[in-house]
PALUMSE-641102 format. One record per residue: z, x negated, y negated of N, C-alpha, C, O, CB in turn; residue number from 1. Coordinates in Angstrom, 1 decimal. Glycine has a CB too. Layout:
N
NODE	Z	X	Y	Z	X	Y	Z	X	Y	Z	X	Y	Z	X	Y	NUM
...
//
This chain:
182
NODE	-230.0	-21.7	-2.8	-230.7	-21.3	-3.3	-231.0	-21.7	-4.5	-230.2	-22.3	-5.2	-230.5	-20.4	-3.2	1
NODE	-232.5	-21.4	-4.9	-233.1	-22.3	-6.2	-233.2	-21.5	-7.2	-233.3	-22.0	-8.3	-234.6	-22.9	-6.2	2
NODE	-233.0	-20.1	-7.0	-233.2	-19.3	-8.3	-231.7	-18.8	-8.1	-231.3	-17.9	-7.3	-234.6	-18.2	-8.4	3
NODE	-230.9	-19.6	-9.3	-229.5	-19.1	-9.7	-229.5	-17.6	-10.4	-229.1	-17.8	-11.6	-228.9	-20.1	-10.6	4
NODE	-229.6	-16.7	-10.1	-229.9	-15.5	-11.1	-229.2	-14.4	-10.6	-229.2	-14.3	-9.4	-231.4	-15.1	-11.3	5
NODE	-228.6	-13.4	-11.4	-228.7	-12.5	-11.2	-229.5	-10.9	-11.6	-229.5	-10.5	-12.8	-228.0	-12.7	-11.2	6
NODE	-230.0	-10.3	-10.7	-231.3	-9.2	-11.0	-230.4	-7.7	-11.0	-229.6	-7.4	-10.1	-232.8	-9.4	-9.5	7
NODE	-230.7	-7.2	-11.7	-230.4	-5.9	-11.7	-231.7	-5.1	-11.7	-232.7	-5.3	-12.4	-229.5	-5.6	-12.9	8
NODE	-231.7	-4.3	-10.8	-232.9	-3.1	-10.4	-232.8	-2.1	-10.5	-231.9	-1.6	-9.9	-233.4	-2.8	-9.3	9
NODE	-233.7	-1.2	-11.7	-233.2	-0.3	-11.9	-234.3	0.5	-11.1	-235.5	0.2	-10.8	-232.9	-0.1	-13.2	10
NODE	-233.5	1.8	-10.7	-234.2	2.7	-9.9	-234.0	4.2	-10.5	-233.3	5.2	-10.1	-233.6	2.5	-8.4	11
NODE	-234.6	4.2	-11.3	-234.8	5.5	-12.3	-234.6	4.9	-14.1	-234.7	3.8	-14.5	-233.1	6.8	-11.8	12
NODE	-234.4	5.8	-14.7	-234.5	5.6	-16.1	-233.0	5.4	-16.7	-232.1	6.1	-16.4	-235.3	6.9	-16.8	13
NODE	-233.0	4.2	-17.7	-231.6	4.0	-17.9	-232.5	3.3	-19.6	-233.6	2.7	-19.7	-230.5	2.7	-16.5	14
NODE	-231.6	3.8	-20.6	-232.2	3.5	-21.9	-231.9	1.7	-21.9	-231.3	0.9	-21.1	-231.2	4.6	-23.2	15
NODE	-232.5	1.4	-22.9	-232.7	0.0	-23.1	-231.5	-0.5	-23.6	-231.0	-1.4	-22.9	-233.9	-0.4	-24.2	16
NODE	-231.0	-0.1	-24.4	-229.4	-0.4	-24.7	-228.4	-0.3	-23.9	-227.6	-1.2	-23.9	-228.9	0.2	-25.6	17
NODE	-228.2	0.7	-23.2	-227.3	0.8	-22.0	-227.5	-0.3	-21.2	-226.4	-0.8	-20.9	-227.4	2.1	-21.1	18
NODE	-228.6	-1.1	-20.6	-228.7	-1.8	-20.0	-228.7	-3.2	-20.9	-228.2	-4.2	-20.3	-229.8	-1.4	-19.2	19
NODE	-229.2	-3.4	-22.0	-228.7	-4.4	-22.4	-227.1	-4.9	-22.6	-226.8	-6.0	-22.3	-229.3	-4.4	-23.6	20
NODE	-226.4	-4.2	-22.8	-225.1	-3.7	-22.8	-224.5	-4.4	-21.5	-223.6	-5.3	-21.6	-225.1	-2.0	-22.7	21
NODE	-225.1	-3.9	-20.4	-224.8	-4.3	-18.9	-224.8	-5.9	-19.0	-223.9	-6.7	-18.8	-225.8	-3.7	-17.8	22
NODE	-226.4	-6.0	-19.2	-226.6	-7.4	-19.2	-225.9	-8.3	-19.5	-225.6	-9.3	-18.9	-227.4	-7.6	-19.7	23
NODE	-225.4	-7.9	-21.1	-224.6	-9.1	-21.5	-223.3	-8.8	-21.0	-222.6	-9.8	-21.2	-224.6	-9.4	-23.2	24
NODE	-222.6	-8.0	-20.5	-221.4	-7.9	-19.9	-221.5	-8.8	-18.5	-220.6	-9.5	-18.0	-220.9	-6.3	-19.8	25
NODE	-222.8	-8.7	-17.8	-222.5	-9.3	-16.4	-222.5	-11.2	-16.3	-222.1	-12.0	-15.6	-223.9	-8.6	-15.3	26
NODE	-223.5	-11.1	-17.7	-223.7	-12.5	-18.3	-222.4	-13.2	-18.3	-222.0	-14.2	-17.8	-224.2	-12.5	-19.7	27
NODE	-221.8	-12.4	-19.2	-220.5	-13.3	-20.2	-219.4	-13.1	-18.9	-218.2	-13.5	-19.1	-219.7	-12.3	-22.2	28
NODE	-219.8	-12.5	-17.8	-218.5	-12.7	-16.7	-218.6	-13.8	-15.7	-217.7	-14.6	-15.3	-218.4	-11.3	-15.7	29
NODE	-220.2	-13.6	-15.2	-220.5	-14.4	-14.3	-221.2	-15.9	-14.8	-221.1	-16.9	-14.1	-221.3	-13.6	-13.4	30
NODE	-221.6	-15.8	-15.8	-222.1	-17.0	-16.7	-223.8	-17.3	-16.0	-224.4	-18.2	-16.5	-220.9	-18.5	-16.5	31
NODE	-224.2	-16.5	-15.1	-225.9	-16.9	-14.6	-226.6	-16.0	-15.7	-226.1	-15.3	-16.5	-226.4	-16.3	-12.8	32
NODE	-227.8	-16.3	-15.5	-228.9	-15.3	-16.2	-229.0	-14.4	-15.5	-229.0	-14.4	-14.3	-230.2	-15.8	-16.3	33
NODE	-229.1	-13.5	-16.1	-229.4	-11.4	-15.6	-230.6	-11.8	-16.0	-231.0	-12.7	-16.7	-228.7	-9.6	-16.7	34
NODE	-231.4	-10.7	-15.3	-232.8	-10.4	-15.2	-232.8	-8.7	-15.1	-231.9	-8.2	-14.4	-233.6	-11.3	-13.8	35
NODE	-233.6	-8.1	-15.6	-233.8	-6.6	-15.2	-235.1	-6.4	-14.7	-236.1	-6.9	-15.2	-233.7	-5.7	-16.3	36
NODE	-235.2	-5.6	-13.5	-236.3	-5.1	-13.1	-236.4	-3.8	-12.3	-235.5	-3.3	-11.7	-236.8	-6.0	-12.3	37
NODE	-237.6	-3.3	-12.5	-237.8	-2.2	-12.3	-238.2	-1.8	-10.6	-239.3	-2.2	-10.2	-238.7	-1.8	-13.4	38
NODE	-237.4	-1.1	-9.6	-237.4	-0.5	-8.5	-238.0	0.6	-8.3	-238.1	1.5	-9.2	-236.4	-0.3	-8.2	39
NODE	-238.5	0.6	-7.2	-238.9	1.8	-6.4	-239.0	2.2	-5.4	-240.0	1.7	-4.7	-239.5	2.1	-6.4	40
NODE	-238.1	3.3	-4.8	-237.7	3.8	-3.3	-237.8	5.1	-3.5	-237.5	5.7	-4.5	-236.3	3.3	-2.6	41
NODE	-238.4	5.6	-2.1	-238.3	7.1	-2.2	-237.3	7.4	-1.4	-237.0	7.4	-0.2	-239.6	7.9	-1.7	42
NODE	-236.6	7.9	-2.6	-234.7	8.4	-2.4	-234.9	9.3	-1.4	-234.1	9.3	-0.5	-233.7	9.4	-3.9	43
NODE	-236.1	10.4	-1.3	-235.7	11.4	-0.2	-235.3	11.0	1.4	-234.9	11.8	2.3	-236.9	12.3	-0.1	44
NODE	-235.7	9.5	1.7	-235.4	9.0	3.1	-233.7	8.9	2.9	-233.0	8.8	3.9	-236.4	7.5	3.5	45
NODE	-233.3	8.8	1.7	-231.5	8.6	2.1	-230.8	9.7	1.4	-229.9	9.5	0.6	-230.7	7.0	1.5	46
NODE	-231.4	10.9	1.6	-230.6	12.3	1.0	-230.2	12.9	2.2	-231.1	13.0	3.1	-231.5	13.5	-0.1	47
NODE	-228.8	13.4	2.4	-228.3	14.3	3.6	-228.4	15.6	2.9	-227.6	15.8	2.0	-226.7	14.0	4.2	48
NODE	-229.1	16.4	3.3	-229.2	17.8	3.0	-227.4	18.3	3.2	-226.7	18.7	2.2	-230.4	18.5	4.2	49
NODE	-227.1	18.4	3.9	-225.5	18.7	4.5	-224.7	18.2	3.4	-224.1	19.2	2.9	-225.1	17.8	6.0	50
NODE	-224.4	17.3	2.9	-223.6	16.6	2.2	-224.2	16.9	0.5	-223.5	17.1	-0.5	-223.5	15.1	2.8	51
NODE	-225.6	16.8	0.6	-226.0	16.8	-1.0	-225.8	15.7	-1.6	-225.7	15.7	-2.8	-225.4	17.7	-1.9	52
NODE	-225.8	14.8	-1.0	-225.6	13.5	-1.2	-226.7	12.3	-1.0	-227.9	12.7	-0.7	-224.6	13.2	-0.4	53
NODE	-226.3	10.9	-1.1	-227.4	9.6	-0.8	-226.9	8.8	-0.4	-226.4	8.0	-1.2	-228.0	9.0	-1.7	54
NODE	-226.9	8.5	1.2	-226.4	7.6	2.0	-226.1	6.4	1.6	-227.1	5.7	1.8	-227.0	7.6	2.9	55
NODE	-225.2	5.7	1.0	-225.1	4.2	0.3	-225.1	3.3	1.5	-225.5	2.2	1.4	-223.7	3.9	-0.6	56
NODE	-224.7	3.7	2.6	-224.9	2.5	3.5	-226.1	2.2	3.8	-226.3	1.1	4.3	-224.4	2.5	4.6	57
NODE	-227.1	3.0	3.6	-228.9	3.2	4.1	-229.6	2.5	3.2	-230.3	1.6	3.4	-229.6	4.9	4.1	58
NODE	-229.2	3.0	1.9	-229.6	2.7	0.3	-229.2	1.3	0.0	-230.0	0.7	-0.8	-228.7	3.7	-0.9	59
NODE	-228.1	0.7	0.5	-227.8	-0.3	0.4	-228.5	-1.5	1.2	-228.6	-2.7	0.8	-226.8	-0.1	0.6	60
NODE	-229.0	-1.0	2.5	-229.5	-2.0	3.5	-231.1	-1.8	3.0	-231.9	-2.5	3.5	-229.0	-1.7	5.2	61
NODE	-231.5	-0.7	2.1	-232.7	-0.7	1.6	-233.2	-1.9	0.9	-234.1	-2.7	1.1	-232.8	0.3	0.7	62
NODE	-232.3	-1.9	0.0	-232.6	-2.6	-1.6	-232.2	-4.2	-1.0	-232.7	-5.2	-1.6	-231.3	-1.9	-3.1	63
NODE	-231.3	-4.1	0.0	-231.1	-5.9	0.4	-232.6	-6.2	1.0	-233.1	-7.3	0.6	-229.6	-6.2	1.8	64
NODE	-233.4	-5.4	1.9	-234.4	-5.9	2.3	-235.7	-5.7	1.7	-236.6	-6.3	2.2	-234.3	-5.5	3.3	65
NODE	-235.8	-5.1	0.7	-236.9	-4.9	-0.2	-237.0	-6.0	-1.3	-238.0	-6.7	-1.5	-236.8	-3.5	-0.8	66
NODE	-235.7	-6.1	-2.2	-235.6	-6.6	-3.3	-234.8	-7.8	-3.7	-234.9	-8.3	-4.8	-235.5	-5.7	-3.8	67
NODE	-233.9	-8.1	-2.4	-233.3	-9.1	-2.9	-233.6	-10.4	-2.4	-232.9	-11.3	-2.9	-232.2	-9.0	-2.9	68
NODE	-234.4	-10.7	-1.6	-235.3	-12.0	-1.0	-235.3	-13.0	-2.1	-234.7	-14.1	-1.9	-236.9	-11.6	-0.6	69
NODE	-235.8	-12.7	-3.2	-236.1	-13.8	-4.0	-235.0	-14.1	-5.2	-235.4	-14.8	-6.2	-237.4	-13.4	-4.6	70
NODE	-233.7	-13.5	-5.1	-232.8	-13.7	-6.4	-231.5	-14.3	-5.4	-231.5	-14.4	-4.2	-232.4	-12.1	-7.5	71
NODE	-230.4	-14.6	-6.4	-229.3	-15.1	-5.9	-228.6	-13.8	-5.4	-228.1	-13.7	-4.3	-228.6	-15.8	-7.0	72
NODE	-228.6	-13.0	-6.5	-227.6	-11.6	-6.4	-228.2	-10.6	-7.0	-228.8	-10.7	-8.1	-226.2	-11.7	-7.2	73
NODE	-228.2	-9.4	-6.1	-229.2	-8.7	-6.5	-227.8	-7.2	-6.6	-227.0	-7.0	-5.8	-230.8	-8.8	-5.3	74
NODE	-228.1	-6.3	-7.9	-227.4	-5.1	-7.8	-228.7	-3.9	-8.2	-229.4	-4.0	-9.2	-225.8	-5.2	-8.9	75
NODE	-228.8	-2.7	-7.1	-229.5	-1.8	-7.5	-229.0	-1.0	-8.5	-227.8	-0.7	-8.1	-229.9	-1.2	-6.6	76
NODE	-229.3	-0.5	-9.4	-228.9	0.7	-10.3	-229.5	2.2	-9.8	-230.6	2.3	-9.2	-229.5	0.5	-11.9	77
NODE	-228.6	3.0	-10.0	-228.9	4.5	-9.4	-228.4	5.4	-10.6	-227.9	5.0	-11.6	-228.1	4.9	-7.9	78
NODE	-228.7	6.6	-10.0	-228.2	7.9	-10.7	-228.2	9.1	-9.8	-228.7	10.2	-10.1	-229.1	8.4	-12.0	79
NODE	-227.7	8.7	-8.5	-227.9	9.7	-7.8	-226.1	9.7	-6.8	-225.5	8.7	-6.6	-229.4	9.3	-6.9	80
NODE	-225.8	10.8	-6.5	-224.5	10.9	-5.9	-224.5	10.3	-4.8	-225.2	10.7	-3.9	-223.9	12.1	-5.6	81
NODE	-223.8	8.9	-4.6	-223.5	8.3	-3.3	-222.6	8.5	-2.4	-221.6	9.1	-2.8	-223.2	7.4	-3.4	82
NODE	-222.6	8.2	-1.2	-221.6	8.4	-0.2	-221.8	7.6	1.0	-223.0	7.4	1.4	-221.5	9.8	0.1	83
NODE	-220.5	6.9	1.8	-220.4	6.6	3.0	-220.0	7.5	3.9	-219.3	8.4	3.5	-219.8	5.5	3.1	84
NODE	-220.3	7.5	5.0	-219.6	8.4	6.0	-218.2	8.8	6.2	-217.8	9.7	7.0	-219.8	7.9	7.1	85
NODE	-217.4	8.2	5.5	-215.7	8.0	5.8	-215.5	8.2	4.3	-214.3	8.0	4.2	-215.0	6.4	6.6	86
NODE	-215.9	8.4	3.4	-215.7	8.7	2.0	-216.2	9.8	1.2	-217.4	10.0	1.5	-216.0	7.8	1.3	87
NODE	-215.8	10.6	0.3	-216.6	11.8	0.3	-217.5	11.2	-1.1	-218.6	11.8	-1.3	-215.7	13.3	0.1	88
NODE	-217.2	10.3	-1.7	-218.4	9.5	-2.3	-217.9	8.4	-2.7	-216.7	8.1	-2.6	-219.1	10.2	-3.5	89
NODE	-219.0	7.4	-3.5	-218.8	6.0	-3.8	-219.4	6.0	-5.1	-220.2	6.9	-5.5	-219.4	4.9	-2.9	90
NODE	-218.8	4.7	-6.0	-219.5	5.0	-7.1	-220.4	3.4	-7.1	-221.3	3.1	-7.9	-218.4	5.4	-8.4	91
NODE	-219.9	2.7	-6.1	-220.9	1.7	-5.5	-220.6	1.1	-4.3	-219.6	1.5	-3.6	-221.1	0.5	-6.4	92
NODE	-221.5	0.0	-3.9	-220.9	-0.7	-2.5	-221.7	-2.3	-2.6	-222.7	-2.3	-3.3	-221.3	0.3	-0.7	93
NODE	-221.3	-3.1	-2.0	-222.0	-4.4	-1.9	-221.6	-5.1	-0.4	-220.5	-4.8	0.2	-221.6	-5.6	-3.3	94
NODE	-222.5	-6.0	0.0	-221.9	-6.7	1.0	-221.1	-7.8	0.6	-221.2	-8.5	-0.4	-222.8	-7.0	1.7	95
NODE	-220.3	-8.0	1.4	-219.3	-9.0	1.1	-219.8	-10.2	1.6	-220.4	-10.4	2.7	-217.8	-8.7	1.7	96
NODE	-219.6	-11.4	0.3	-220.1	-12.4	0.2	-221.9	-12.6	0.8	-222.5	-13.5	1.4	-219.0	-13.1	0.9	97
NODE	-222.2	-11.4	0.5	-223.8	-11.2	0.7	-224.5	-11.5	-0.6	-224.0	-12.3	-1.4	-224.2	-9.5	1.1	98
NODE	-226.1	-10.8	-0.8	-226.3	-10.9	-2.1	-226.9	-9.8	-2.7	-227.7	-9.8	-3.5	-227.0	-12.0	-2.4	99
NODE	-226.3	-8.8	-2.1	-226.9	-7.4	-2.8	-225.8	-6.0	-2.6	-225.1	-5.6	-1.6	-228.6	-7.0	-1.9	100
NODE	-226.0	-5.7	-3.6	-225.0	-4.3	-3.9	-225.6	-3.4	-4.3	-226.9	-3.5	-4.2	-223.9	-4.3	-5.0	101
NODE	-225.2	-2.2	-4.8	-225.6	-0.6	-5.5	-224.6	-0.2	-6.2	-223.5	-0.1	-5.8	-225.9	0.6	-4.7	102
NODE	-225.3	0.0	-7.5	-224.0	1.1	-8.2	-225.0	2.3	-8.6	-226.2	2.3	-8.6	-222.8	0.2	-9.9	103
NODE	-223.9	3.3	-8.9	-224.5	4.5	-9.4	-223.6	5.1	-10.6	-222.4	5.1	-10.7	-224.7	5.4	-8.2	104
NODE	-224.7	5.5	-11.5	-223.3	6.0	-12.8	-223.5	7.5	-12.4	-223.1	8.4	-13.2	-223.7	5.6	-14.9	105
NODE	-224.0	7.9	-11.5	-223.6	9.6	-11.3	-222.6	10.2	-11.6	-222.6	11.4	-12.1	-223.7	10.1	-10.1	106
NODE	-221.3	9.6	-11.3	-220.2	10.5	-11.4	-219.1	9.8	-13.0	-218.0	10.1	-13.5	-219.4	10.3	-9.6	107
NODE	-219.9	9.1	-13.3	-219.3	8.3	-14.8	-219.4	9.1	-16.2	-218.9	8.7	-17.2	-220.2	6.8	-15.1	108
NODE	-220.1	10.4	-16.1	-220.1	11.3	-17.4	-218.5	12.0	-17.5	-217.9	12.3	-16.5	-221.4	12.7	-17.3	109
NODE	-218.2	12.1	-18.6	-216.7	12.9	-18.9	-217.1	14.3	-18.5	-216.1	15.0	-18.1	-216.1	12.8	-20.7	110
NODE	-218.4	15.1	-18.6	-218.7	16.2	-18.7	-218.1	16.7	-16.9	-217.5	17.7	-16.5	-220.3	16.3	-19.1	111
NODE	-218.5	15.8	-16.5	-218.1	15.9	-14.8	-217.2	16.4	-14.6	-217.1	17.2	-13.6	-218.0	14.8	-14.1	112
NODE	-216.0	16.2	-15.4	-214.5	16.0	-14.9	-214.0	17.1	-16.3	-212.8	17.2	-16.6	-213.8	13.8	-14.9	113
NODE	-214.8	17.9	-17.0	-214.4	18.7	-17.8	-213.9	18.5	-19.0	-213.1	19.3	-19.6	-213.8	19.3	-17.3	114
NODE	-214.3	17.0	-19.6	-213.8	16.3	-20.6	-215.1	16.3	-21.4	-216.2	16.7	-21.0	-213.2	14.9	-20.3	115
NODE	-214.8	15.9	-22.9	-215.7	15.6	-23.9	-216.4	14.9	-23.7	-215.9	13.9	-23.4	-215.5	15.3	-24.9	116
NODE	-218.1	14.8	-23.8	-218.8	13.6	-23.8	-218.9	12.7	-24.5	-219.2	12.9	-25.6	-219.6	13.8	-23.7	117
NODE	-218.8	11.5	-24.1	-218.8	10.0	-24.5	-219.6	9.1	-23.8	-219.2	8.6	-22.7	-217.5	9.6	-24.4	118
NODE	-220.8	8.6	-24.6	-221.5	7.4	-23.8	-220.4	6.2	-23.5	-220.3	5.7	-22.4	-222.9	6.7	-24.8	119
NODE	-219.9	6.0	-24.4	-218.8	4.3	-24.3	-218.3	4.5	-23.0	-218.6	3.6	-22.2	-217.3	4.0	-25.4	120
NODE	-217.4	6.0	-22.5	-216.8	5.8	-21.0	-218.1	5.4	-20.1	-218.0	4.6	-19.2	-216.1	7.3	-20.3	121
NODE	-219.4	6.2	-20.5	-220.3	5.8	-19.3	-220.5	4.3	-18.9	-220.2	3.7	-17.8	-221.7	6.2	-19.6	122
NODE	-221.2	3.8	-20.2	-221.1	2.4	-20.2	-220.3	1.6	-19.4	-220.6	1.0	-18.3	-220.7	2.1	-21.2	123
NODE	-219.0	1.7	-20.3	-218.3	0.7	-19.7	-217.4	1.1	-18.5	-216.5	0.3	-18.3	-217.5	0.2	-20.7	124
NODE	-217.5	2.3	-17.6	-217.6	2.3	-16.0	-218.6	1.9	-15.4	-218.4	1.5	-14.2	-217.5	3.4	-15.6	125
NODE	-220.1	1.8	-16.0	-221.4	1.5	-15.4	-221.0	-0.3	-15.1	-221.2	-1.1	-14.1	-222.9	1.8	-16.8	126
NODE	-220.5	-0.4	-16.5	-220.4	-2.0	-16.3	-219.2	-2.8	-15.4	-219.2	-3.9	-14.9	-220.3	-2.4	-17.9	127
NODE	-218.1	-1.8	-15.5	-217.1	-2.5	-14.7	-217.6	-2.4	-13.1	-217.2	-3.2	-12.3	-215.5	-1.9	-15.0	128
NODE	-218.5	-1.4	-12.6	-218.5	-1.3	-11.4	-219.8	-2.0	-11.0	-220.4	-1.8	-9.9	-218.2	-0.1	-11.0	129
NODE	-220.3	-2.8	-12.1	-221.3	-3.8	-11.6	-221.1	-5.0	-11.3	-221.7	-5.7	-10.6	-222.2	-3.9	-12.3	130
NODE	-219.8	-5.4	-12.1	-219.4	-6.6	-11.9	-218.1	-6.4	-10.7	-218.0	-7.2	-9.8	-219.0	-7.3	-13.5	131
NODE	-217.3	-5.4	-10.6	-216.7	-5.1	-9.4	-217.8	-5.4	-7.9	-217.4	-6.1	-6.9	-216.2	-3.5	-9.6	132
NODE	-218.9	-4.8	-8.1	-219.4	-4.8	-6.9	-220.2	-6.3	-6.8	-220.4	-6.7	-5.6	-220.3	-3.4	-6.8	133
NODE	-220.7	-7.1	-8.0	-221.0	-8.5	-7.9	-219.7	-9.6	-7.5	-219.9	-10.6	-6.9	-221.6	-8.7	-9.2	134
NODE	-218.5	-9.2	-8.0	-217.4	-9.7	-7.5	-217.5	-9.7	-5.6	-216.9	-10.6	-5.1	-216.0	-8.8	-8.3	135
NODE	-217.9	-8.9	-4.9	-217.9	-8.5	-3.4	-218.6	-9.5	-3.0	-218.2	-10.4	-2.3	-218.4	-7.1	-2.8	136
NODE	-219.9	-9.6	-3.5	-221.0	-10.1	-3.1	-220.4	-12.1	-3.2	-220.8	-13.0	-2.5	-222.4	-9.3	-4.3	137
NODE	-219.7	-12.2	-4.2	-219.2	-13.9	-4.4	-217.9	-13.7	-3.4	-216.9	-14.3	-3.7	-218.7	-14.6	-6.3	138
NODE	-217.9	-13.1	-2.6	-216.6	-12.9	-1.7	-215.3	-12.7	-1.9	-214.3	-13.1	-1.3	-216.5	-13.8	-1.1	139
NODE	-215.3	-11.8	-3.1	-213.8	-11.1	-3.7	-213.7	-9.7	-3.1	-214.6	-8.9	-3.0	-213.9	-10.8	-5.6	140
NODE	-212.3	-9.7	-2.5	-212.1	-8.5	-2.0	-210.6	-7.5	-3.0	-209.8	-8.0	-3.8	-211.9	-9.0	-0.4	141
NODE	-210.6	-6.4	-2.6	-209.8	-5.8	-3.7	-208.5	-6.5	-3.9	-207.8	-7.1	-3.0	-209.4	-4.3	-3.3	142
NODE	-208.1	-6.5	-5.4	-207.1	-7.5	-5.9	-205.8	-6.4	-6.7	-206.2	-5.6	-7.5	-207.9	-8.9	-7.2	143
NODE	-204.9	-6.5	-6.4	-203.7	-5.9	-6.6	-202.9	-5.7	-8.2	-202.1	-4.9	-8.6	-202.9	-6.6	-5.7	144
NODE	-203.8	-6.8	-8.6	-203.4	-6.6	-10.1	-204.1	-5.0	-10.8	-205.2	-4.6	-10.3	-204.0	-8.2	-11.0	145
NODE	-203.7	-4.6	-11.4	-203.5	-3.4	-12.2	-204.9	-3.4	-13.4	-205.6	-2.4	-13.5	-201.8	-3.6	-13.1	146
NODE	-205.2	-4.5	-14.0	-206.3	-4.9	-15.1	-207.3	-5.6	-14.4	-208.4	-5.8	-15.0	-205.7	-6.0	-16.4	147
NODE	-207.2	-6.0	-13.2	-208.4	-6.5	-12.7	-209.4	-5.4	-12.6	-209.2	-4.2	-12.7	-208.1	-7.2	-11.3	148
NODE	-210.9	-6.4	-12.5	-212.4	-5.4	-12.7	-212.1	-5.2	-10.7	-212.3	-4.1	-10.2	-214.5	-6.7	-13.7	149
NODE	-211.7	-6.4	-9.9	-211.7	-6.3	-8.6	-210.5	-5.2	-8.0	-210.2	-5.0	-6.8	-211.5	-7.7	-8.2	150
NODE	-210.1	-4.7	-8.7	-208.9	-3.4	-8.1	-209.9	-2.1	-7.7	-210.9	-1.7	-8.2	-207.6	-2.7	-9.6	151
NODE	-209.1	-1.8	-6.7	-210.2	-0.5	-5.9	-210.0	0.4	-7.0	-209.1	0.4	-7.8	-209.7	0.3	-4.1	152
NODE	-211.0	1.2	-6.9	-211.4	2.4	-7.8	-211.7	3.7	-6.9	-212.7	3.6	-6.1	-212.8	2.0	-8.7	153
NODE	-210.9	4.7	-6.9	-211.3	5.8	-6.4	-211.8	7.1	-6.9	-212.5	7.9	-6.3	-210.5	6.0	-6.0	154
NODE	-211.3	7.1	-8.6	-211.6	7.7	-9.4	-212.0	7.4	-10.5	-211.7	6.2	-10.7	-211.1	8.2	-9.4	155
NODE	-212.6	7.9	-11.4	-212.9	7.4	-12.9	-211.9	6.6	-13.7	-212.1	5.6	-14.4	-213.1	8.6	-13.8	156
NODE	-210.6	7.7	-13.4	-209.9	7.2	-14.5	-209.2	5.5	-13.5	-208.7	4.6	-14.2	-208.5	8.7	-15.1	157
NODE	-209.2	5.4	-12.5	-208.9	4.4	-12.3	-209.9	3.0	-12.9	-209.3	2.0	-13.3	-208.7	4.7	-11.0	158
NODE	-211.0	3.1	-12.8	-212.1	2.5	-13.4	-211.7	2.2	-14.9	-211.9	1.2	-15.5	-213.3	3.4	-13.1	159
NODE	-211.1	3.4	-15.4	-210.9	3.2	-17.1	-209.7	2.2	-17.4	-209.7	1.6	-18.5	-210.5	4.9	-17.9	160
NODE	-208.6	2.1	-16.4	-207.5	1.6	-16.6	-207.7	0.0	-16.8	-207.1	-0.7	-17.6	-206.7	2.0	-15.5	161
NODE	-208.7	-0.3	-15.8	-208.6	-2.1	-15.6	-209.5	-2.3	-16.8	-210.1	-1.4	-17.4	-209.2	-3.0	-13.9	162
NODE	-209.6	-3.6	-17.0	-210.4	-4.1	-17.8	-212.4	-4.6	-17.3	-213.1	-3.9	-16.5	-209.5	-5.3	-18.2	163
NODE	-212.6	-5.2	-17.7	-214.4	-5.3	-17.2	-214.3	-6.9	-16.6	-215.3	-7.4	-16.4	-215.9	-5.1	-19.1	164
NODE	-213.1	-7.5	-16.5	-213.1	-9.1	-16.5	-212.1	-9.4	-15.2	-211.3	-8.6	-14.8	-212.4	-9.7	-18.2	165
NODE	-212.2	-10.6	-14.5	-211.7	-10.8	-13.3	-210.6	-11.6	-13.6	-210.6	-12.6	-14.4	-212.6	-11.3	-12.2	166
NODE	-209.3	-11.2	-12.9	-207.9	-11.8	-13.3	-208.1	-13.6	-12.9	-208.9	-14.0	-12.1	-206.5	-10.8	-12.1	167
NODE	-207.2	-14.3	-13.4	-207.2	-15.5	-13.4	-207.2	-15.8	-11.7	-207.6	-16.9	-11.3	-206.0	-16.2	-14.2	168
NODE	-206.8	-14.8	-10.7	-206.7	-15.4	-9.5	-208.0	-15.1	-8.8	-208.3	-15.8	-7.8	-205.5	-15.0	-8.9	169
NODE	-208.9	-14.1	-9.2	-210.0	-13.8	-8.7	-211.0	-14.8	-9.3	-211.7	-15.5	-8.5	-210.4	-12.4	-8.9	170
NODE	-211.1	-14.8	-10.5	-211.8	-16.0	-11.0	-211.7	-17.5	-10.7	-212.6	-18.3	-11.0	-211.6	-16.0	-12.1	171
NODE	-210.5	-17.8	-10.0	-210.4	-19.0	-9.2	-210.7	-19.2	-7.9	-210.9	-20.2	-7.3	-209.2	-19.4	-9.2	172
NODE	-210.9	-17.8	-7.6	-211.6	-17.5	-6.1	-212.9	-18.0	-6.1	-213.3	-18.6	-5.1	-211.8	-16.0	-5.6	173
NODE	-213.7	-17.9	-7.2	-215.0	-18.1	-7.1	-215.3	-19.1	-8.1	-216.5	-19.5	-8.2	-215.7	-16.8	-7.3	174
NODE	-215.0	-19.4	-8.5	-214.7	-20.7	-9.3	-215.9	-21.6	-9.2	-216.6	-22.0	-10.1	-213.5	-21.4	-8.9	175
NODE	-215.8	-22.0	-8.1	-216.7	-23.3	-7.5	-218.5	-22.6	-7.2	-219.4	-23.3	-6.8	-215.8	-24.0	-5.6	176
NODE	-218.5	-21.2	-7.4	-219.7	-21.0	-7.5	-220.4	-20.8	-9.0	-221.6	-20.7	-9.1	-219.9	-20.0	-6.7	177
NODE	-219.8	-20.8	-9.9	-220.2	-20.3	-11.1	-220.8	-21.6	-11.8	-220.4	-22.7	-11.4	-219.0	-19.4	-12.1	178
NODE	-221.7	-21.4	-12.8	-222.1	-22.4	-13.4	-221.2	-23.1	-14.3	-220.6	-22.4	-15.1	-223.0	-22.1	-14.0	179
NODE	-221.0	-24.1	-14.3	-220.2	-24.9	-15.6	-218.6	-24.5	-15.1	-217.7	-24.0	-15.7	-220.7	-24.0	-17.5	180
NODE	-218.6	-24.9	-13.8	-217.1	-24.9	-13.4	-217.3	-25.9	-12.4	-218.4	-26.3	-12.0	-216.5	-23.5	-12.8	181
NODE	-215.9	-26.4	-11.8	-215.7	-27.5	-11.0	-215.2	-26.8	-9.5	-215.0	-27.6	-8.6	-214.6	-28.6	-11.8	182
//
C-alpha cells in the first residue's frame, strides 16, 4: 500500500473533542497517521425490524466496498445497535488480516445499564474497541491476557477492565508492520 494511514470514517455526529481523543489514542498505539472523514450510508438498508438492530456483517461489507479502497486501514464509526446473526449484539467487528472494521458506541453509555452518566467511560470504551478492531485488521486474534486490549469483550465491564494497549505478545505479533519497528 502506498498510503500507510488509518482512516476513521464518521457515520453520524461525533463531537470534535471525542474524535480528537480517539485519533490520539489510535495514533499512539499503532504509530500510523490517523485521518478522520465523514461518510454517508443509508442505514435503513441494514436495519432488521425483527431484531430492531443493524446487521453488522452487511454494514462491514458496505464500509469495506465504499470507503476502504484508498487507505491502509479503515474503521467506520457508528451510533447504532449492531448485531451479527449468532450474537445478541456486538460493539464492533473487523475483517481478520483485512483493511476494514466497524465500531458503534451505541451500547457504551452508562445510562443504558442503570448507572450514572459518565462521558469518560464512553470515550474510553470507544477508543479500546477501535484499537481492538484495528488489531484484528492487523491479524491479531483474541488474547488471553486480561489487560490486553485484544481480549474479547462480551459486556462493557469487560471493556472497562482492560487497557487501551496491546500486550507485549500482541505488539510483537504485529511489530513488523508498524512504522519505526523492525
